[in-house]
N, C-alpha and C positions, 0 to 999 in steps of 0.2 A: 862419629867423625867430629873433629874439632872445628871450631869456628874458622881458624886459620886455613885448614885444609878445604873447608867448604868455600871460603872466599877465593882461594887459589884455584879451585876447580871452576868456579864461576868466571874468574878472570881468563882462564884458558878457553872456556866456552865462548866468552865475549870476543876474545881475540879471533878465534876460528870463525865465528859468525861474521865478524868484520872482514876477514879475508874472503869469505864466501860472497859477501855483498859486493866487494870490489871485483871479484871474478865474474859475478853475474853482470855487473855494469860493463866490464870489459867485453864480455861475450855479446851483450846487447849492442854495443857500439860496432863490434866486428860484424855482427849479423846485419845491422843497418847498412854498413859499408858494402858488404857482399851483395845484399839485395839491390842496392843502387847500381853496383857494377854489373850485376846480371841484367838489370833493366836496360842499361846502356848497351850491353852486348847484344841483347835481343833486338833493340832498335837498329843497331849497326848492321846486324845480320839481315834484317828486313830490307834495309837500304841496299845491301849488296845483292840480295836475291832479286830485287827490282832492277838494279843496274844490269845484272846478268841476263835477265829476261829481255830487257831492252836491247842489249848487245846481240842476243840470239836472234831477236826479231830483225834487227838490221842486217845481220849476216844472211839470214834466210831470204830477205828481200834482195840483197845483192846477188845471191845465187840464182834467184828467179830471173833477175834482169840479165845476168850473164847467159842463162839458158835461152832466154828469148832472143838475145843478140846472136847467139850461136845458131839457133834454128832459123833466124831471118837471113843469115848469110849463106 
């Protein structure tokens, strides 16, 4: 293999490695973003579950009050 061909092959490899490094950096950024979004959604879900439980508790208390009013009359 001539020196020119060797240099051309090395240039191609360097270019591909550079592209791979850029792709890895892009995927790492995307991964960090997705992890942050997941964390946010998990926290949001926990809040919604808590609010749902509070609402369920209030409705059950209202039902009990209505039953007691109904049986008192």
